[in-house]
Each structure stands twice: as structure tokens, then as C-alpha cells.
N, C-alpha and C positions, 0 to 999 in steps of 0.2 A: 504494500500500500504506500501511497505517497500523498503528501500534503500539497495541495494546489494553491496557486496564487489567486486571491480574491480580488477581482478588479473593482475599481471605484467609479462613482458617479462621474459622468462625462465620457466614459469609455463607450464607443459606438455599439458594441455587442449588447450592452444593457438596454439600448433603445430599439432593438430589432425584435420582431416576432420570431420565436424559435420554431425550428423545423420538427415535425412529428417524427418519432422513431418508428421505422417500419419493421426492424428486426432487432430483437433483444438477443445480443450475442455476448461473447466474452469481453469485447471492448466496452459495451454499455455496462456490464456488471462491474468491470474494473473501475470505470468512471464513477459508478455509484459508491463503491467501496472507498475510493479516494475522496469523494465528496463528503461521505460520513466522517472520515478521519479529519478532513479540513474543517468541517462544521464543528466537531468536538474540540479541535485545537483552538478555534477562534476566540472564545467559545461562542457558539450560537445554537439556536433551536430549529433553524431551518436554513436550507441552502438550495439554490436552483442552479442548473447547469450554466445558464448565461453568466452567473456571478463568477464562474471559474473560466470564463471566456469560451464556452462551448454552447453554440446556439442550437441546443436540442431540448426537447420537452421532457425533462427529468428533474424531479425534486427529491430532497431528503428532508425528513422532519424527525426531531427527537426532543420532546419537551423535557426529558430527564437530563439532557446535556451529557450523555454518555454514562450516566449512573445505572441505567437499566437497558441492556441490549434488546429486551423484548419490546421496548417502546419505539424502536427505530422504524420509521415508515419510509419506504422508497416507492415512489409512484412514477410510472412511465406514461406519458401522454395524459396527464390528469386534466379533467374538466370539472367545473362546478355545475352540478345538475339543478340545485335549488339553493336559495338563500332565504333566511328568515330572521326577522328582528334586526336590531341595530344597537351596537355598543361603541361608545367613544372611549378610547384608551390610548395611553402613550405607546408609541411604537418606534422601533429603531431598525437598522439594517446594517449588515456587515459590509455592504458596498457604499454605505453613507455613514462612515464611522463618526461617533461622538455626537450625532444629531438624534434627538428624540422629540417627537411631536405627537399631539393628540390626533388620532385618525379614527373615523367611523368605519366600522366593519360589521358584517352580519354576525348575529349572536349564534346562529346555527347554519351549517351548510351540509349538503350532501355532495360528495366528490366521487367521481368515477375515474379509474385509471387501471393500469396493469402492474402486477408485481414483477420481479425480475425473472420469474418463471413463465411469464406471459399470461398468467391467469387474470381474468377481470376481477377488479375489486371495487366495491361500492362502500364508502365509508361515511358514516354520519359523524359530524364533529360539532362540538359546542365550544363556546368561550375561547380560550387561548388556542386550542387546536384549530378551530374554525378560522381564527385570525391568521394563524401561520399558513394554513392552506391558501387562503385568499392572497396573502402577501407573496408567497412563492409562485403561485399561478400567475399573479400579475407580472412577475419577472419574466415568465415565459411569453407573455404578450408584449414585452418591451416597456413595461411600466414600473416605475419605482414608487415607493410610498410617498415620496415628496411630490409626485405628480398629482396626488389627491388633495394636497394642501392648497391654500389660497394662492393666487398668482404672485402676490407679494412675497409670501414666505418661500415659495418655490424659487423665485428669482434670487432672493438673498442667499439661500442655501447653495444654489448653483454657482453664484458669484464667489462665495466663500471657497468652494472647492476649486474653482478656476484659478483664483489667486494662489491657493496652496500649491496647485500643480505648477504654476509659473514660478513660484519661489523654489520649488524642488528642482526645477530644470536649471536654474541659474546658480 
């Protein structure tokens, strides 16, 4: 297994819609394992393939942050089938480090995808798990949580990272 680099806001891969995975093979399984290791090392509770610069529809989720391997969820080509309710809560992102803002997300979702064996999975999720599914699936559609914020907040956050990138390059 290998830790992958998590790309940051402003990287073009984060703004693209990811490509569906047609075949779950050893390459996809290895990517999923590496993503889980990367997510745990960060530490984080969710990671999408675009965040490691791979424009494919794959997410990993683990609310236990590596404490319970039975809680790891890997979904290939996930889609949200239904959304219910609304909860506003502070949210952050490994690709937008050190920024936390209040974001409205569904309180409950039903998500469909495939596991790494190609079996269809339908998962009902509430509260934090629902939020993480929505956040990670947004990444697959080229959307960051800051894109949900007001235009002014979004602009200020993007400017902050642009200035940081310029300072890092000089």
C-alpha cells in the first residue's frame, strides 16, 4: 500500500466530473487500498479518487478514522438515490485544509454503488455518514464544499489558496 498525495483547491482535477469505472480490477482495488491508507494518515473520514488526482468514480469512507476496519466503506460509481431532511453543520475537506464552514446537507440519504467485488450495494445513511457520502459524491461531480457557500465566502477562500500557492512557488 502507498500513501497518495492529496491535491488542493485550485487543482483542475477537482473541478472535473469523474469518469465511471467500467471494470473493477486489481488496479481499482489497489487504488482503493491506497486511498484508505491516505485517508487514515491524513487523518480524514472520507476521500474521493479526484482528491488523489484520479478522475474516477470511487470513494472511501471511515467514520472511525481507522479505529474499526469493519466501518470502512468503499463504493465504486456511487449515486445518491434519495435525500431527506436538512442539517446545517460545520464541514471541512482534506483538499481545502484548515477551512471549516457551516454547510447544509441532507439528514438522510440512500446511496447506491458497487463494492470492490462488483456487487451492488444500497446503503441508507443518516447524520454524519449521510454528510460524508454527499461530500465525497460531490467531489466526483467536480464540486467542493466551498462551492455550496455564498459567493463571497467562496471567493475569499479561493483567493486565500491562490495567494498561498503563489507564495509557495516563489
